[in-house]
C-alpha positions as CSV (number, residue, x, y, z in Angstrom):
1,X,-76.7,12.3,22.2
2,X,-80.4,11.9,23.2
3,X,-81.4,13.9,26.2
4,X,-83.5,11.6,28.4
5,X,-84.8,14.5,30.4
6,X,-86.4,15.9,27.3
7,X,-87.9,12.5,26.3
8,X,-89.3,11.9,29.8
9,X,-90.7,15.5,30.0
10,X,-92.5,14.8,26.7
11,X,-93.9,11.6,28.1
12,X,-95.1,13.4,31.3
13,X,-96.8,16.0,29.1
14,X,-98.4,13.2,27.1
15,X,-99.7,11.6,30.2
16,X,-101.0,14.9,31.5
17,X,-102.8,15.6,28.2
18,X,-104.4,12.1,28.4
19,X,-105.6,13.0,31.9
20,X,-107.1,16.2,30.6
21,X,-108.8,14.2,27.9
22,X,-110.2,11.8,30.5
23,X,-111.5,14.8,32.5
24,X,-113.3,16.1,29.4
25,X,-114.8,12.7,28.8
26,X,-116.2,12.7,32.4
27,X,-117.8,16.1,31.8
28,X,-119.6,14.5,28.8
29,X,-121.1,11.8,31.0
30,X,-118.6,9.1,30.0
31,X,-117.4,7.3,33.0
32,X,-114.1,5.6,32.7
33,X,-113.5,2.4,34.7
34,X,-112.1,3.3,38.1
35,X,-113.8,6.6,38.4
36,X,-114.8,7.3,42.0
37,X,-118.5,8.0,42.5
38,X,-121.1,8.5,45.2
39,X,-124.6,7.0,45.0
40,X,-127.5,9.4,45.3
41,X,-131.2,9.6,44.8
42,X,-132.1,5.9,44.9
43,X,-135.8,5.4,46.0
44,X,-136.1,1.6,45.9
45,X,-132.8,1.0,47.7
46,X,-132.1,4.1,49.8
47,X,-129.6,2.1,51.9
48,X,-127.1,2.6,49.1
49,X,-127.5,6.4,49.0
50,X,-124.3,8.2,50.2
51,X,-122.1,5.2,49.7
52,X,-119.0,5.6,47.6
53,X,-117.5,3.2,45.0
54,X,-115.9,2.9,41.6
55,X,-117.2,2.6,38.1
56,X,-116.6,-0.8,36.6
57,X,-118.1,-0.1,33.1
58,X,-120.5,2.3,31.5
59,X,-123.3,0.4,29.7
60,X,-124.5,2.6,26.8
61,X,-125.3,6.3,27.4
62,X,-127.6,6.0,30.4
63,X,-126.3,3.4,32.9
64,X,-123.1,2.4,34.7
65,X,-122.1,-0.7,36.6
66,X,-120.5,0.3,39.9
67,X,-118.8,-1.6,42.8
68,X,-119.5,-0.1,46.2
69,X,-116.7,0.2,48.7
70,X,-118.0,-1.4,52.0
71,X,-118.8,-4.8,50.7
72,X,-118.0,-4.9,47.0
73,X,-121.7,-4.8,46.1
74,X,-122.2,-4.3,42.4
75,X,-125.1,-2.2,41.2
76,X,-126.4,-1.2,37.7
77,X,-127.4,2.5,38.1
78,X,-128.7,5.3,36.0
79,X,-126.3,8.2,35.4
80,X,-128.7,10.4,37.4
81,X,-128.0,8.3,40.5
82,X,-124.3,8.7,40.6
83,X,-122.1,11.7,41.4
84,X,-118.5,11.7,40.3
85,X,-116.1,12.4,43.1
86,X,-113.7,15.1,42.0
87,X,-110.2,14.7,43.4
88,X,-109.1,17.3,45.9
89,X,-106.2,19.6,45.2
90,X,-104.0,17.5,47.5
91,X,-104.9,14.3,45.6
92,X,-104.1,16.0,42.3
93,X,-100.8,17.3,43.7
94,X,-100.0,13.8,44.9
95,X,-100.7,12.3,41.5
96,X,-98.5,14.9,39.8
97,X,-95.8,14.1,42.3
98,X,-96.1,10.4,41.6
99,X,-95.8,11.1,37.8
100,X,-92.8,13.3,38.4
101,X,-91.2,10.6,40.6
102,X,-91.7,8.0,37.9
103,X,-90.2,10.3,35.3
104,X,-87.2,10.9,37.6
105,X,-86.7,7.2,38.1
106,X,-86.8,6.6,34.3
107,X,-84.3,9.3,33.8
108,X,-82.0,7.9,36.4
109,X,-82.4,4.4,34.9
110,X,-81.6,5.6,31.4
111,X,-78.5,7.5,32.6
112,X,-77.2,4.4,34.4
113,X,-77.9,2.3,31.2
114,X,-76.0,4.8,29.1
115,X,-73.1,5.0,31.6
116,X,-72.8,1.2,31.5
117,X,-72.9,1.2,27.7
118,X,-70.1,3.8,27.5
């Protein structure tokens, strides 16, 4: 019989390795859509400095398109003008907890499915 706990554990490990790969991409100045950032060092539009937002897309190797939080303003910025916001330990723990909860739900669902099949 297949052990669903084992399969789900493998899936969680796979997701975690994908997250590790994403983090290594960020360290190579590749911003994935949804990456949280803070704007810094703008001289022509200093009113945006300090605002936070998310990356929509990275255009080439030197620019990103971002959407700022307060009013959904979209800007096309140089990489030197954005700072990635690293999640806190609490946010990382919450993410891991969410992943574990999803795995537990999947295990429970598969157990119920197998119980019904028998």
